[in-house]
C-alpha positions in Angstrom: 86.5 107.1 92.1 89.4 106.0 90.0 92.3 108.5 89.5 93.2 109.7 86.0 96.8 110.6 86.8 99.4 108.7 88.7 100.6 109.8 92.2 104.4 109.8 92.4 106.5 109.9 95.6 109.9 111.6 95.0 112.1 110.9 98.0 115.7 110.8 99.0 118.2 112.2 101.6 118.0 116.0 102.0 120.1 117.5 99.2 119.5 114.9 96.5 117.4 117.2 94.4 113.8 116.2 95.2 112.2 119.6 95.0 114.2 120.6 91.9 113.0 117.5 90.0 109.5 117.8 91.3 109.4 121.4 90.1 110.6 120.4 86.6 107.7 117.9 86.3 105.0 120.5 87.0 106.6 123.5 85.2 107.4 122.9 81.5 109.5 126.2 81.4 112.0 124.9 84.0 113.7 122.5 81.7 115.9 123.2 78.7 115.6 119.6 77.2 112.9 118.0 75.2 111.1 117.3 78.5 110.0 120.9 78.5 107.7 120.4 75.4 106.6 117.0 76.6 105.6 118.2 80.1 103.6 121.2 78.7 100.7 118.9 77.8 100.5 117.2 81.2 102.0 119.6 83.8 98.6 121.2 84.5 97.4 117.9 85.8 100.4 117.4 88.2 100.5 119.0 91.7 103.8 119.4 93.5 103.4 118.9 97.3 106.6 120.1 99.0 105.8 118.5 102.3 108.7 120.1 104.2 107.5 123.6 103.2 103.9 122.7 103.9 104.8 121.7 107.5 106.8 124.9 108.1 103.9 127.0 106.9 101.2 125.1 108.8 101.4 125.3 112.6 98.5 122.9 112.9 100.7 120.2 111.4 103.5 120.8 113.9 103.5 118.8 117.1 106.9 119.9 118.4 110.1 121.4 117.2 113.7 120.1 117.7 115.9 123.1 117.8 119.2 121.2 117.6 118.2 119.4 114.4 115.9 122.2 113.1 113.1 119.7 112.5 109.4 119.4 113.4 107.6 116.4 114.7 104.6 116.1 112.4 100.9 115.3 113.1 100.9 112.5 110.5 97.2 111.8 110.8 96.3 115.3 110.0 98.7 115.5 107.1 97.2 112.3 105.6 93.7 113.6 106.1 94.7 116.8 104.4 96.0 115.1 101.3 93.6 112.2 101.1 91.0 114.1 99.1 93.6 115.0 96.4 94.8 111.5 95.7 92.1 110.7 93.2 90.9 107.5 94.7 91.8 104.1 93.4 94.4 103.4 90.8 93.0 102.1 87.5 94.1 98.7 86.3 96.0 98.4 83.0 93.7 97.6 80.0 94.0 94.2 78.3 92.5 94.9 74.9 92.0 91.1 74.3 89.8 90.6 77.4 86.7 92.3 78.8 87.4 94.6 81.7 86.4 93.3 85.1 87.1 94.3 88.7 86.5 97.3 90.8 89.1 99.7 89.4 88.5 100.0 85.6 88.9 102.9 83.3 85.2 103.2 82.9 85.1 104.2 86.6 87.3 107.2 86.1 84.5 109.7 85.9 82.4 108.1 88.6 82.0 109.7 92.0 83.4 108.4 95.2 85.9 109.0 97.9 88.3 111.8 97.1 87.5 114.7 94.8 90.9 115.0 93.0 92.1 113.3 89.8 95.4 112.3 91.3 98.7 113.6 89.8 100.3 114.3 93.2 104.1 114.7 93.3 104.8 114.0 96.9 108.2 115.5 97.7 109.6 114.6 101.1 112.6 112.7 102.6 110.2 110.5 104.5 108.4 108.1 102.3 106.9 105.2 104.3 104.1 107.4 105.7 102.1 107.3 102.5 99.4 104.6 102.2 100.4 102.1 99.5 97.0 102.6 97.8 97.9 106.2 97.1 101.2 105.5 95.3 101.8 104.5 91.7 105.6 105.1 91.7 108.3 105.7 94.3 111.3 107.6 93.0 114.4 107.4 95.3 117.0 109.9 94.3 120.6 109.1 95.0 123.6 111.4 95.1 127.4 110.8 95.6 128.2 111.6 99.2 130.9 114.2 98.2 128.3 116.0 96.0 125.8 115.8 98.8 128.2 117.3 101.3 128.8 120.3 99.0 125.1 120.9 98.5 124.3 120.8 102.2 127.2 123.1 103.0 125.8 125.6 100.4 122.5 125.5 102.2 124.1 126.4 105.5 123.5 123.1 107.2 125.5 122.7 110.5 128.3 120.1 110.4 126.4 117.5 112.5 123.4 117.6 110.1 125.7 117.3 107.1 127.4 114.3 108.7 124.1 112.7 109.6 122.6 113.1 106.1 125.8 111.8 104.4 125.8 108.8 106.6 122.1 108.1 105.8 122.9 108.4 102.1 125.9 106.0 102.3 123.7 103.5 104.3 120.9 103.8 101.8 118.5 104.7 104.6 115.7 106.2 102.4 116.0 103.5 99.8 115.6 100.8 102.5 112.6 102.6 104.0 111.0 102.6 100.6 111.7 98.9 100.1 110.1 98.1 103.4 106.9 100.1 102.6 106.2 99.4 98.9 106.4 96.6 96.3 109.8 96.4 94.6 108.1 96.9 91.2 106.8 100.3 92.3 110.3 101.6 93.3 112.9 103.2 91.0 116.3 104.4 92.1 117.8 107.3 90.1 121.2 108.9 90.3 120.9 112.7 90.5 124.4 114.2 90.7 124.4 116.9 88.0 122.2 118.8 85.6 122.5 116.2 82.9 121.2 113.5 85.2 118.4 115.8 86.4 117.2 116.5 82.9 117.3 112.7 82.1 115.4 111.9 85.2 112.7 114.5 84.4 112.3 113.1 80.9 112.2 109.5 82.1 109.4 110.3 84.6 107.4 112.3 82.1 107.5 109.4 79.6 106.6 107.0 82.4 103.5 109.1 83.2 102.5 109.1 79.5 102.9 105.3 79.3 101.0 104.8 82.6 98.0 106.6 81.1 98.2 104.8 77.8 98.3 101.4 79.6 95.0 102.3 81.3 93.2 103.6 78.2 93.4 107.2 79.5 95.5 108.7 76.6 
């Protein structure tokens, strides 16, 4: 099976705005910019997976709990098995109108049966990114935030001082970005600043336009 919609990983240090941006992509009413009208036509095909919330709600995904850091060790195999069927199978290749289509992942395969029963369109929202198999992922979005802004956001969430310090250090050291670079091709990774509402709106618009272009390039729109 070939997926009809791209799977996007939205990742970043806690507090960089992953869940807010993900929600804007799947809910056209959450944006006040032109992205709201654009997303209305595609939002029903996108599925926001807030992995942190999923883990907290699903005891079968929890291996152990670290009280000091308020964090769960996750059964990664079970998590991947749970989401595999929603990924939509293989990514289609871009269409070259001047040449006949060849290969195993063409647009004509999009309606064919096969492994996985979804059409893709997953928005995988989690601070961990290297867990996802490369074959699942069409784009990795790494959100970045100025450490002073990040500190304020985490304080407003009630994070203890040691967690705020740890996450700020991770942001300064580009920990999440380096993890993404080690797991996915450079051309699949985009780094976006997400410090304020204007940047948030711009990022949502940019990603919606990227989704539209991804489908056009593959003869799906």
